[in-house]
C-alpha angles and dihedrals in degrees: 000000000000118000117235112251113265118256113235109253110239098179104050110146092200091057104033090161095044124147095257088056096047091045093051092051089050092050091053091050093048093049092050094050091047090057091048089051090053092052093050097047092119090064093054132150094019092058096045095091089058091053093043094052090046093052093051093046093048095042092085142023136110095276089221096147096052088046092056090047095050094047092044084061093051089045085064104030103031123219095281090074093038095074127171134205104258092212101047106020087233118136112274090188115077091209093056087047090057092046091058090054090046090050092047091053088064089066087059091054091046093050089052088054092050095048092050092043092053092051092049093046095042090233119176100202142036126186090349094307134090112285114254097260090051089051091055091045087056091049090053092051094045092050091048089231125179121264127021124321097225098063089043090053094047094048091048093051094046091051091046091051090050090049091050091056091051091048092050090055090046093051094049092047091052093049093101098234118178111272094237094063103030098090092053091047091050090050093054093048091050092052090048092053091049093047095050093049093048087045088058091053090049087054094051090048093050090052092055097054119102118251119257105077118143114260092251093054093042092050092046090052093048092046094051089053090049093049097051102028098045120003098049096051098033103052117346100059100031089054092046091047090056092045093051091052087051094052096255118178124242088254091058092046089054090050091053089050089053089048098042102047098059094036092050089051090049089050089056095045087056090049089052090053090047092049089060105029106019128121107255088212089061103032096043091228130095115263113264095020090136090054093052090047088051095230112188096221129165084255092059094043090057093046094051091049098049107030121096125255091273093051093045091051090052092049096047094048101038104034107100094019105141089200092057106141129207091269088053091049092050092049091052091045088056092050092052092047094045092051090056092241095125092055092043092055092049086056092051090051092053094046091050089046092053091047090053095049090050090055089061092069087084103125095221089068109097118242096245089045091052092048093050095044088051091053092047090051089056092045092050096055102030098052127116096208 
């Protein structure tokens, strides 16, 4: 007798970012984009580049935000309610089915933020490919269009980012959530969109301030950017969104906030370190890009406060220089290391991680939810990309 092939396990708390999960989220996004393409058929072929850039951008990624949403749901509902079809591996529970669409909608919001962020930072690459505005510039050049390619590229990317926000809202609203929980879920998603947009503005404001602030002020500014631009929409709100759909209590939502805020900050602190010291073959971005863009991160704030006069002069004159070459990047890396900033940020990551894990002791969090959220926390802070 031949055994039936095993069905890939979507809900495995020990592997919350497993291939079956990432595949399922990708399938949801692909199906949604196909429906949008069918609706926009009268705009073809002019609209095709928007769809093509979107598909490339959304074909990869870590799927962290959907994972926090899905396992926030399990934290509230447990695995008994989150049932799967034993033959196909598809959700047998209609609520779980809607959670997957809600989770996938967060990838559209994230893609929007990436597109706009790359425009504001003047980034050339994203996930190992040209950034969206660079792709639109290439389209302008290839088609021998009138005007300059750079404004066309920026305009295309801004509009694409706006479209992705609207589509993320549409995908969430079409997820088919139970009527009893939908208003609370929409409210969390609305706050998340507001928070990340305001966080982006806080970031732009921070980059425009002259150097010279005291460490306390610089750290406060950097931490406010991290909280609203990253922590709220990476961990905090996605986990709460899933938990609300699962019928989570106010106590559980508070616990997920206490988990999500420090973990989201730690996630961004890791990003800051990777932006300066990461391997471009793994991160998909050139080494030192954050230095060329002049990002006022916690890492930079620590370095400015604790380096010597020579190091401070180098940071203030070369940070934000788009022409910074490999030698310049290496020199700034040495200033950051020598100031103790790299080590200090690693300590901050570990403390925030421990704070997040402690929050998961809340008894109302289901056992599989706690296991998965613990694994996700480790993945968020120990990653190399």
